Backbone as XML, in Angstrom:
<?xml version="1.0"?>
<chain id="A" units="angstrom">
  <residue number="1" name="ALA">
    <atom name="N" x="12.841" y="-0.129" z="21.998"/>
    <atom name="CA" x="12.029" y="-0.893" z="22.934"/>
    <atom name="C" x="10.761" y="-0.116" z="23.291"/>
  </residue>
  <residue number="2" name="ASP">
    <atom name="N" x="10.867" y="1.198" z="23.440"/>
    <atom name="CA" x="9.684" y="2.005" z="23.788"/>
    <atom name="C" x="8.659" y="1.997" z="22.653"/>
  </residue>
  <residue number="3" name="SER">
    <atom name="N" x="9.109" y="2.144" z="21.423"/>
    <atom name="CA" x="8.169" y="2.150" z="20.298"/>
    <atom name="C" x="7.530" y="0.777" z="20.128"/>
  </residue>
  <residue number="4" name="LYS">
    <atom name="N" x="8.290" y="-0.283" z="20.385"/>
    <atom name="CA" x="7.747" y="-1.643" z="20.304"/>
    <atom name="C" x="6.639" y="-1.818" z="21.336"/>
  </residue>
  <residue number="5" name="ALA">
    <atom name="N" x="6.904" y="-1.388" z="22.564"/>
    <atom name="CA" x="5.903" y="-1.502" z="23.629"/>
    <atom name="C" x="4.654" y="-0.680" z="23.291"/>
  </residue>
  <residue number="6" name="ARG">
    <atom name="N" x="4.847" y="0.508" z="22.752"/>
    <atom name="CA" x="3.718" y="1.376" z="22.402"/>
    <atom name="C" x="2.876" y="0.758" z="21.288"/>
  </residue>
  <residue number="7" name="LEU">
    <atom name="N" x="3.528" y="0.238" z="20.268"/>
    <atom name="CA" x="2.808" y="-0.410" z="19.182"/>
    <atom name="C" x="2.027" y="-1.628" z="19.682"/>
  </residue>
  <residue number="8" name="GLU">
    <atom name="N" x="2.638" y="-2.413" z="20.544"/>
    <atom name="CA" x="1.955" y="-3.583" z="21.091"/>
    <atom name="C" x="0.743" y="-3.175" z="21.926"/>
  </residue>
  <residue number="9" name="GLU">
    <atom name="N" x="0.882" y="-2.071" z="22.629"/>
    <atom name="CA" x="-0.245" y="-1.548" z="23.419"/>
    <atom name="C" x="-1.385" y="-1.106" z="22.492"/>
  </residue>
  <residue number="10" name="LEU">
    <atom name="N" x="-1.034" y="-0.397" z="21.443"/>
    <atom name="CA" x="-2.054" y="0.091" z="20.510"/>
    <atom name="C" x="-2.724" y="-1.038" z="19.717"/>
  </residue>
  <residue number="11" name="LEU">
    <atom name="N" x="-1.939" y="-2.033" z="19.355"/>
    <atom name="CA" x="-2.442" y="-3.118" z="18.521"/>
    <atom name="C" x="-3.015" y="-4.288" z="19.315"/>
  </residue>
  <residue number="12" name="SER">
    <atom name="N" x="-2.710" y="-4.326" z="20.595"/>
    <atom name="CA" x="-3.124" y="-5.441" z="21.469"/>
    <atom name="C" x="-2.618" y="-6.781" z="20.933"/>
  </residue>
  <residue number="13" name="ARG">
    <atom name="N" x="-1.416" y="-6.760" z="20.414"/>
    <atom name="CA" x="-0.788" y="-7.986" z="19.929"/>
    <atom name="C" x="0.715" y="-7.782" z="19.851"/>
  </residue>
  <residue number="14" name="PRO">
    <atom name="N" x="1.483" y="-8.860" z="19.849"/>
    <atom name="CA" x="2.943" y="-8.719" z="19.803"/>
    <atom name="C" x="3.440" y="-8.144" z="18.477"/>
  </residue>
  <residue number="15" name="VAL">
    <atom name="N" x="4.466" y="-7.339" z="18.560"/>
    <atom name="CA" x="5.171" y="-6.828" z="17.379"/>
    <atom name="C" x="6.524" y="-7.528" z="17.395"/>
  </residue>
  <residue number="16" name="GLN">
    <atom name="N" x="6.714" y="-8.437" z="16.440"/>
    <atom name="CA" x="7.881" y="-9.314" z="16.498"/>
    <atom name="C" x="8.957" y="-9.009" z="15.465"/>
  </residue>
  <residue number="17" name="HIS">
    <atom name="N" x="8.632" y="-8.187" z="14.485"/>
    <atom name="CA" x="9.565" y="-7.971" z="13.385"/>
    <atom name="C" x="9.807" y="-6.476" z="13.179"/>
  </residue>
  <residue number="18" name="PHE">
    <atom name="N" x="11.007" y="-6.149" z="12.746"/>
    <atom name="CA" x="11.455" y="-4.766" z="12.650"/>
    <atom name="C" x="12.025" y="-4.520" z="11.250"/>
  </residue>
  <residue number="19" name="ALA">
    <atom name="N" x="11.856" y="-3.322" z="10.751"/>
    <atom name="CA" x="12.496" y="-2.905" z="9.499"/>
    <atom name="C" x="13.392" y="-1.721" z="9.824"/>
  </residue>
  <residue number="20" name="TYR">
    <atom name="N" x="14.675" y="-1.865" z="9.534"/>
    <atom name="CA" x="15.607" y="-0.768" z="9.799"/>
    <atom name="C" x="15.214" y="0.443" z="8.957"/>
  </residue>
  <residue number="21" name="PRO">
    <atom name="N" x="15.149" y="1.624" z="9.575"/>
    <atom name="CA" x="14.804" y="2.828" z="8.801"/>
    <atom name="C" x="15.769" y="3.016" z="7.626"/>
  </residue>
  <residue number="22" name="TYR">
    <atom name="N" x="15.211" y="3.129" z="6.439"/>
    <atom name="CA" x="15.977" y="3.260" z="5.199"/>
    <atom name="C" x="16.913" y="2.076" z="4.970"/>
  </residue>
  <residue number="23" name="GLY">
    <atom name="N" x="16.695" y="0.980" z="5.701"/>
    <atom name="CA" x="17.528" y="-0.208" z="5.561"/>
    <atom name="C" x="18.906" y="-0.071" z="6.173"/>
  </residue>
  <residue number="24" name="LEU">
    <atom name="N" x="19.151" y="1.029" z="6.860"/>
    <atom name="CA" x="20.475" y="1.301" z="7.416"/>
    <atom name="C" x="20.602" y="0.722" z="8.821"/>
  </residue>
  <residue number="25" name="TYR">
    <atom name="N" x="21.683" y="0.013" z="9.049"/>
    <atom name="CA" x="21.938" y="-0.549" z="10.373"/>
    <atom name="C" x="23.430" y="-0.802" z="10.524"/>
  </residue>
  <residue number="26" name="ASN">
    <atom name="N" x="23.834" y="-0.976" z="11.754"/>
    <atom name="CA" x="25.205" y="-1.360" z="12.075"/>
    <atom name="C" x="25.119" y="-2.379" z="13.219"/>
  </residue>
  <residue number="27" name="ASP">
    <atom name="N" x="26.245" y="-2.799" z="13.743"/>
    <atom name="CA" x="26.240" y="-3.812" z="14.802"/>
    <atom name="C" x="25.477" y="-3.341" z="16.040"/>
  </residue>
  <residue number="28" name="THR">
    <atom name="N" x="25.586" y="-2.058" z="16.370"/>
    <atom name="CA" x="24.900" y="-1.515" z="17.537"/>
    <atom name="C" x="23.386" y="-1.546" z="17.337"/>
  </residue>
  <residue number="29" name="ALA">
    <atom name="N" x="22.929" y="-1.082" z="16.181"/>
    <atom name="CA" x="21.490" y="-1.079" z="15.891"/>
    <atom name="C" x="20.951" y="-2.506" z="15.897"/>
  </residue>
  <residue number="30" name="ARG">
    <atom name="N" x="21.682" y="-3.429" z="15.296"/>
    <atom name="CA" x="21.277" y="-4.828" z="15.247"/>
    <atom name="C" x="21.125" y="-5.380" z="16.660"/>
  </residue>
  <residue number="31" name="ALA">
    <atom name="N" x="22.106" y="-5.099" z="17.519"/>
    <atom name="CA" x="22.066" y="-5.581" z="18.904"/>
    <atom name="C" x="20.893" y="-4.979" z="19.674"/>
  </residue>
  <residue number="32" name="LEU">
    <atom name="N" x="20.616" y="-3.691" z="19.459"/>
    <atom name="CA" x="19.504" y="-3.038" z="20.155"/>
    <atom name="C" x="18.153" y="-3.599" z="19.719"/>
  </residue>
  <residue number="33" name="VAL">
    <atom name="N" x="18.012" y="-3.885" z="18.446"/>
    <atom name="CA" x="16.767" y="-4.469" z="17.933"/>
    <atom name="C" x="16.550" y="-5.848" z="18.566"/>
  </residue>
  <residue number="34" name="LYS">
    <atom name="N" x="17.595" y="-6.635" z="18.613"/>
    <atom name="CA" x="17.504" y="-7.967" z="19.221"/>
    <atom name="C" x="17.192" y="-7.854" z="20.712"/>
  </residue>
  <residue number="35" name="GLN">
    <atom name="N" x="17.867" y="-6.947" z="21.387"/>
    <atom name="CA" x="17.675" y="-6.727" z="22.830"/>
    <atom name="C" x="16.250" y="-6.261" z="23.134"/>
  </residue>
  <residue number="36" name="ALA">
    <atom name="N" x="15.641" y="-5.521" z="22.220"/>
    <atom name="CA" x="14.273" y="-5.025" z="22.413"/>
    <atom name="C" x="13.242" y="-6.150" z="22.340"/>
  </residue>
  <residue number="37" name="GLY">
    <atom name="N" x="13.664" y="-7.317" z="21.860"/>
    <atom name="CA" x="12.766" y="-8.459" z="21.823"/>
    <atom name="C" x="12.191" y="-8.813" z="20.470"/>
  </residue>
  <residue number="38" name="TYR">
    <atom name="N" x="12.692" y="-8.188" z="19.414"/>
    <atom name="CA" x="12.240" y="-8.539" z="18.079"/>
    <atom name="C" x="12.814" y="-9.903" z="17.695"/>
  </residue>
  <residue number="39" name="LEU">
    <atom name="N" x="12.123" y="-10.622" z="16.818"/>
    <atom name="CA" x="12.579" y="-11.929" z="16.352"/>
    <atom name="C" x="13.369" y="-11.835" z="15.055"/>
  </residue>
  <residue number="40" name="SER">
    <atom name="N" x="13.149" y="-10.739" z="14.302"/>
    <atom name="CA" x="13.859" y="-10.564" z="13.037"/>
    <atom name="C" x="13.835" y="-9.093" z="12.643"/>
  </residue>
  <residue number="41" name="ALA">
    <atom name="N" x="14.670" y="-8.771" z="11.654"/>
    <atom name="CA" x="14.706" y="-7.404" z="11.137"/>
    <atom name="C" x="15.103" y="-7.429" z="9.666"/>
  </residue>
  <residue number="42" name="CYS">
    <atom name="N" x="14.484" y="-6.544" z="8.881"/>
    <atom name="CA" x="14.748" y="-6.448" z="7.442"/>
    <atom name="C" x="15.676" y="-5.289" z="7.129"/>
  </residue>
  <residue number="43" name="SER">
    <atom name="N" x="16.601" y="-5.577" z="6.232"/>
    <atom name="CA" x="17.432" y="-4.526" z="5.653"/>
    <atom name="C" x="16.817" y="-4.189" z="4.297"/>
  </residue>
  <residue number="44" name="THR">
    <atom name="N" x="17.518" y="-3.406" z="3.504"/>
    <atom name="CA" x="17.059" y="-3.185" z="2.134"/>
    <atom name="C" x="18.019" y="-3.836" z="1.145"/>
  </residue>
  <residue number="45" name="ARG">
    <atom name="N" x="18.923" y="-4.688" z="1.649"/>
    <atom name="CA" x="19.814" y="-5.421" z="0.756"/>
    <atom name="C" x="18.978" y="-6.395" z="-0.056"/>
  </residue>
  <residue number="46" name="SER">
    <atom name="N" x="19.234" y="-6.472" z="-1.339"/>
    <atom name="CA" x="18.446" y="-7.375" z="-2.175"/>
    <atom name="C" x="19.018" y="-8.781" z="-2.094"/>
  </residue>
  <residue number="47" name="GLY">
    <atom name="N" x="18.158" y="-9.731" z="-2.358"/>
    <atom name="CA" x="18.591" y="-11.122" z="-2.390"/>
    <atom name="C" x="17.611" y="-12.046" z="-1.712"/>
  </residue>
  <residue number="48" name="PHE">
    <atom name="N" x="17.953" y="-13.323" z="-1.751"/>
    <atom name="CA" x="17.120" y="-14.346" z="-1.144"/>
    <atom name="C" x="17.570" y="-14.624" z="0.277"/>
  </residue>
  <residue number="49" name="ASN">
    <atom name="N" x="16.660" y="-15.128" z="1.076"/>
    <atom name="CA" x="16.958" y="-15.574" z="2.438"/>
    <atom name="C" x="16.844" y="-17.092" z="2.471"/>
  </residue>
  <residue number="50" name="ASN">
    <atom name="N" x="17.633" y="-17.715" z="3.337"/>
    <atom name="CA" x="17.529" y="-19.150" z="3.552"/>
    <atom name="C" x="17.782" y="-19.435" z="5.024"/>
  </residue>
  <residue number="51" name="THR">
    <atom name="N" x="17.912" y="-20.680" z="5.386"/>
    <atom name="CA" x="18.090" y="-21.026" z="6.802"/>
    <atom name="C" x="19.402" y="-20.500" z="7.373"/>
  </residue>
  <residue number="52" name="GLU">
    <atom name="N" x="20.354" y="-20.169" z="6.525"/>
    <atom name="CA" x="21.643" y="-19.640" z="6.969"/>
    <atom name="C" x="21.628" y="-18.128" z="7.163"/>
  </residue>
  <residue number="53" name="THR">
    <atom name="N" x="20.610" y="-17.457" z="6.676"/>
    <atom name="CA" x="20.534" y="-15.998" z="6.755"/>
    <atom name="C" x="20.294" y="-15.558" z="8.198"/>
  </residue>
  <residue number="54" name="ASP">
    <atom name="N" x="21.072" y="-14.590" z="8.629"/>
    <atom name="CA" x="20.884" y="-14.016" z="9.962"/>
    <atom name="C" x="19.500" y="-13.377" z="10.025"/>
  </residue>
  <residue number="55" name="PRO">
    <atom name="N" x="18.654" y="-13.766" z="10.982"/>
    <atom name="CA" x="17.298" y="-13.210" z="11.032"/>
    <atom name="C" x="17.251" y="-11.707" z="11.319"/>
  </residue>
  <residue number="56" name="PHE">
    <atom name="N" x="18.376" y="-11.115" z="11.696"/>
    <atom name="CA" x="18.417" y="-9.675" z="11.937"/>
    <atom name="C" x="19.097" y="-8.927" z="10.783"/>
  </residue>
  <residue number="57" name="GLU">
    <atom name="N" x="19.300" y="-9.639" z="9.672"/>
    <atom name="CA" x="19.862" y="-9.037" z="8.464"/>
    <atom name="C" x="19.141" y="-9.594" z="7.236"/>
  </residue>
  <residue number="58" name="LEU">
    <atom name="N" x="17.813" y="-9.695" z="7.330"/>
    <atom name="CA" x="17.039" y="-10.258" z="6.236"/>
    <atom name="C" x="17.109" y="-9.377" z="4.997"/>
  </residue>
  <residue number="59" name="ARG">
    <atom name="N" x="17.180" y="-10.015" z="3.864"/>
    <atom name="CA" x="17.204" y="-9.325" z="2.571"/>
    <atom name="C" x="15.779" y="-9.265" z="2.036"/>
  </residue>
  <residue number="60" name="ARG">
    <atom name="N" x="15.561" y="-8.431" z="1.065"/>
    <atom name="CA" x="14.248" y="-8.388" z="0.432"/>
    <atom name="C" x="14.365" y="-7.881" z="-0.996"/>
  </residue>
  <residue number="61" name="ILE">
    <atom name="N" x="13.320" y="-8.145" z="-1.732"/>
    <atom name="CA" x="13.265" y="-7.728" z="-3.124"/>
    <atom name="C" x="12.125" y="-6.729" z="-3.253"/>
  </residue>
  <residue number="62" name="GLU">
    <atom name="N" x="12.413" y="-5.581" z="-3.842"/>
    <atom name="CA" x="11.388" y="-4.547" z="-4.012"/>
    <atom name="C" x="10.481" y="-4.899" z="-5.172"/>
  </residue>
  <residue number="63" name="VAL">
    <atom name="N" x="9.188" y="-4.893" z="-4.914"/>
    <atom name="CA" x="8.206" y="-5.127" z="-5.956"/>
    <atom name="C" x="7.289" y="-3.915" z="-5.982"/>
  </residue>
  <residue number="64" name="PHE">
    <atom name="N" x="7.154" y="-3.331" z="-7.152"/>
    <atom name="CA" x="6.341" y="-2.135" z="-7.311"/>
    <atom name="C" x="5.116" y="-2.443" z="-8.160"/>
  </residue>
  <residue number="65" name="GLY">
    <atom name="N" x="4.040" y="-1.727" z="-7.930"/>
    <atom name="CA" x="2.847" y="-1.882" z="-8.739"/>
    <atom name="C" x="3.103" y="-1.567" z="-10.192"/>
  </residue>
  <residue number="66" name="SER">
    <atom name="N" x="4.136" y="-0.798" z="-10.459"/>
    <atom name="CA" x="4.469" y="-0.423" z="-11.838"/>
    <atom name="C" x="5.386" y="-1.437" z="-12.523"/>
  </residue>
  <residue number="67" name="ASP">
    <atom name="N" x="5.853" y="-2.456" z="-11.786"/>
    <atom name="CA" x="6.706" y="-3.480" z="-12.397"/>
    <atom name="C" x="5.935" y="-4.221" z="-13.477"/>
  </residue>
  <residue number="68" name="ARG">
    <atom name="N" x="6.579" y="-4.427" z="-14.586"/>
    <atom name="CA" x="5.988" y="-5.261" z="-15.636"/>
    <atom name="C" x="6.243" y="-6.716" z="-15.260"/>
  </residue>
  <residue number="69" name="LEU">
    <atom name="N" x="5.524" y="-7.619" z="-15.862"/>
    <atom name="CA" x="5.660" y="-9.029" z="-15.532"/>
    <atom name="C" x="7.094" y="-9.510" z="-15.703"/>
  </residue>
  <residue number="70" name="TRP">
    <atom name="N" x="7.772" y="-9.080" z="-16.766"/>
    <atom name="CA" x="9.149" y="-9.522" z="-16.981"/>
    <atom name="C" x="10.070" y="-8.986" z="-15.885"/>
  </residue>
  <residue number="71" name="ASN">
    <atom name="N" x="9.781" y="-7.755" z="-15.363"/>
    <atom name="CA" x="10.584" y="-7.212" z="-14.271"/>
    <atom name="C" x="10.447" y="-8.098" z="-13.034"/>
  </residue>
  <residue number="72" name="LEU">
    <atom name="N" x="9.213" y="-8.433" z="-12.717"/>
    <atom name="CA" x="8.944" y="-9.264" z="-11.541"/>
    <atom name="C" x="9.593" y="-10.636" z="-11.687"/>
  </residue>
  <residue number="73" name="LYS">
    <atom name="N" x="9.485" y="-11.248" z="-12.845"/>
    <atom name="CA" x="10.100" y="-12.562" z="-13.074"/>
    <atom name="C" x="11.612" y="-12.506" z="-12.859"/>
  </residue>
  <residue number="74" name="GLN">
    <atom name="N" x="12.257" y="-11.470" z="-13.380"/>
    <atom name="CA" x="13.708" y="-11.333" z="-13.200"/>
    <atom name="C" x="14.071" y="-11.143" z="-11.743"/>
  </residue>
  <residue number="75" name="LYS">
    <atom name="N" x="13.328" y="-10.311" z="-11.047"/>
    <atom name="CA" x="13.618" y="-10.079" z="-9.635"/>
    <atom name="C" x="13.520" y="-11.383" z="-8.841"/>
  </residue>
  <residue number="76" name="LEU">
    <atom name="N" x="12.488" y="-12.165" z="-9.124"/>
    <atom name="CA" x="12.293" y="-13.419" z="-8.412"/>
    <atom name="C" x="13.307" y="-14.486" z="-8.818"/>
  </residue>
  <residue number="77" name="LYS">
    <atom name="N" x="13.682" y="-14.520" z="-10.071"/>
    <atom name="CA" x="14.633" y="-15.526" z="-10.544"/>
    <atom name="C" x="16.052" y="-15.259" z="-10.060"/>
  </residue>
  <residue number="78" name="PHE">
    <atom name="N" x="16.476" y="-13.999" z="-10.125"/>
    <atom name="CA" x="17.859" y="-13.668" z="-9.814"/>
    <atom name="C" x="18.058" y="-13.110" z="-8.399"/>
  </residue>
  <residue number="79" name="GLY">
    <atom name="N" x="16.974" y="-12.861" z="-7.678"/>
    <atom name="CA" x="17.090" y="-12.386" z="-6.297"/>
    <atom name="C" x="17.740" y="-11.032" z="-6.170"/>
  </residue>
  <residue number="80" name="THR">
    <atom name="N" x="17.389" y="-10.136" z="-7.063"/>
    <atom name="CA" x="17.993" y="-8.813" z="-7.045"/>
    <atom name="C" x="16.966" y="-7.759" z="-7.430"/>
  </residue>
  <residue number="81" name="ASN">
    <atom name="N" x="17.197" y="-6.553" z="-6.992"/>
    <atom name="CA" x="16.344" y="-5.441" z="-7.384"/>
    <atom name="C" x="16.738" y="-4.899" z="-8.756"/>
  </residue>
  <residue number="82" name="ASP">
    <atom name="N" x="17.894" y="-5.354" z="-9.257"/>
    <atom name="CA" x="18.333" y="-4.948" z="-10.597"/>
    <atom name="C" x="17.488" y="-5.710" z="-11.609"/>
  </residue>
  <residue number="83" name="ASP">
    <atom name="N" x="16.620" y="-5.007" z="-12.300"/>
    <atom name="CA" x="15.753" y="-5.678" z="-13.270"/>
    <atom name="C" x="16.024" y="-5.197" z="-14.694"/>
  </residue>
  <residue number="84" name="SER">
    <atom name="N" x="17.275" y="-4.824" z="-14.936"/>
    <atom name="CA" x="17.617" y="-4.349" z="-16.280"/>
    <atom name="C" x="17.538" y="-5.503" z="-17.280"/>
  </residue>
  <residue number="85" name="TRP">
    <atom name="N" x="17.297" y="-5.182" z="-18.516"/>
    <atom name="CA" x="17.160" y="-6.222" z="-19.535"/>
    <atom name="C" x="18.480" y="-6.932" z="-19.814"/>
  </residue>
  <residue number="86" name="THR">
    <atom name="N" x="19.612" y="-6.347" z="-19.387"/>
    <atom name="CA" x="20.918" y="-6.969" z="-19.609"/>
    <atom name="C" x="21.309" y="-7.934" z="-18.490"/>
  </residue>
  <residue number="87" name="LEU">
    <atom name="N" x="20.564" y="-7.952" z="-17.404"/>
    <atom name="CA" x="20.925" y="-8.790" z="-16.256"/>
    <atom name="C" x="21.088" y="-10.265" z="-16.615"/>
  </residue>
  <residue number="88" name="PRO">
    <atom name="N" x="20.148" y="-10.904" z="-17.310"/>
    <atom name="CA" x="20.337" y="-12.323" z="-17.621"/>
    <atom name="C" x="21.622" y="-12.600" z="-18.405"/>
  </residue>
  <residue number="89" name="ALA">
    <atom name="N" x="21.937" y="-11.758" z="-19.375"/>
    <atom name="CA" x="23.160" y="-11.958" z="-20.159"/>
    <atom name="C" x="24.390" y="-11.857" z="-19.261"/>
  </residue>
  <residue number="90" name="LYS">
    <atom name="N" x="24.445" y="-10.849" z="-18.402"/>
    <atom name="CA" x="25.583" y="-10.685" z="-17.491"/>
    <atom name="C" x="25.694" y="-11.881" z="-16.543"/>
  </residue>
  <residue number="91" name="TYR">
    <atom name="N" x="24.556" y="-12.317" z="-16.028"/>
    <atom name="CA" x="24.520" y="-13.437" z="-15.079"/>
    <atom name="C" x="25.067" y="-14.716" z="-15.721"/>
  </residue>
  <residue number="92" name="TYR">
    <atom name="N" x="24.531" y="-15.070" z="-16.900"/>
    <atom name="CA" x="24.948" y="-16.317" z="-17.537"/>
    <atom name="C" x="26.371" y="-16.243" z="-18.071"/>
  </residue>
  <residue number="93" name="LEU">
    <atom name="N" x="26.815" y="-15.076" z="-18.494"/>
    <atom name="CA" x="28.204" y="-14.906" z="-18.916"/>
    <atom name="C" x="29.146" y="-15.130" z="-17.738"/>
  </residue>
  <residue number="94" name="GLN">
    <atom name="N" x="28.802" y="-14.584" z="-16.595"/>
    <atom name="CA" x="29.627" y="-14.759" z="-15.392"/>
    <atom name="C" x="29.681" y="-16.239" z="-14.996"/>
  </residue>
  <residue number="95" name="ARG">
    <atom name="N" x="28.561" y="-16.934" z="-15.070"/>
    <atom name="CA" x="28.534" y="-18.368" z="-14.745"/>
    <atom name="C" x="29.398" y="-19.154" z="-15.719"/>
  </residue>
  <residue number="96" name="ALA">
    <atom name="N" x="29.316" y="-18.834" z="-16.997"/>
    <atom name="CA" x="30.121" y="-19.538" z="-18.006"/>
    <atom name="C" x="31.608" y="-19.303" z="-17.754"/>
  </residue>
  <residue number="97" name="ARG">
    <atom name="N" x="31.991" y="-18.070" z="-17.468"/>
    <atom name="CA" x="33.403" y="-17.750" z="-17.193"/>
    <atom name="C" x="33.920" y="-18.513" z="-15.978"/>
  </residue>
  <residue number="98" name="SER">
    <atom name="N" x="33.080" y="-18.664" z="-14.960"/>
    <atom name="CA" x="33.516" y="-19.347" z="-13.740"/>
    <atom name="C" x="33.764" y="-20.834" z="-13.974"/>
  </residue>
  <residue number="99" name="ARG">
    <atom name="N" x="33.233" y="-21.371" z="-15.070"/>
    <atom name="CA" x="33.404" y="-22.798" z="-15.371"/>
    <atom name="C" x="34.565" y="-23.087" z="-16.330"/>
  </residue>
  <residue number="100" name="LEU">
    <atom name="N" x="35.217" y="-22.039" z="-16.782"/>
    <atom name="CA" x="36.353" y="-22.220" z="-17.671"/>
    <atom name="C" x="37.508" y="-22.849" z="-16.916"/>
  </residue>
  <residue number="101" name="PRO">
    <atom name="N" x="38.324" y="-23.674" z="-17.589"/>
    <atom name="CA" x="39.484" y="-24.274" z="-16.926"/>
    <atom name="C" x="40.388" y="-23.208" z="-16.318"/>
  </residue>
  <residue number="102" name="GLY">
    <atom name="N" x="40.905" y="-23.493" z="-15.141"/>
    <atom name="CA" x="41.792" y="-22.564" z="-14.457"/>
    <atom name="C" x="41.065" y="-21.514" z="-13.637"/>
  </residue>
  <residue number="103" name="LYS">
    <atom name="N" x="39.744" y="-21.543" z="-13.625"/>
    <atom name="CA" x="38.952" y="-20.592" z="-12.833"/>
    <atom name="C" x="38.424" y="-21.311" z="-11.604"/>
  </residue>
  <residue number="104" name="ASP">
    <atom name="N" x="39.139" y="-21.251" z="-10.503"/>
    <atom name="CA" x="38.699" y="-21.901" z="-9.265"/>
    <atom name="C" x="38.181" y="-20.950" z="-8.264"/>
  </residue>
</chain>
């Protein structure tokens, strides 16, 4: 809460969003961030966010200036920071297996 107030004083505008240091948080940290008046907070968990995502446990995808176009496309398509060339094969194989009879 003190750092939020200080930043707002320096910036002359509201600071509404928080990023957990190193993406690390627990229930106590989450509660303190919310209590301090933030509207949301980012973790470093990869994935997509939607209307069901807890605004204090937002996911994100790392994008680097060194990413090649195919890396970026994979990250955006699969919602993961894993951009290995084997990811699409693993993903589609898992989907195919889940559709086999007897796999509920």
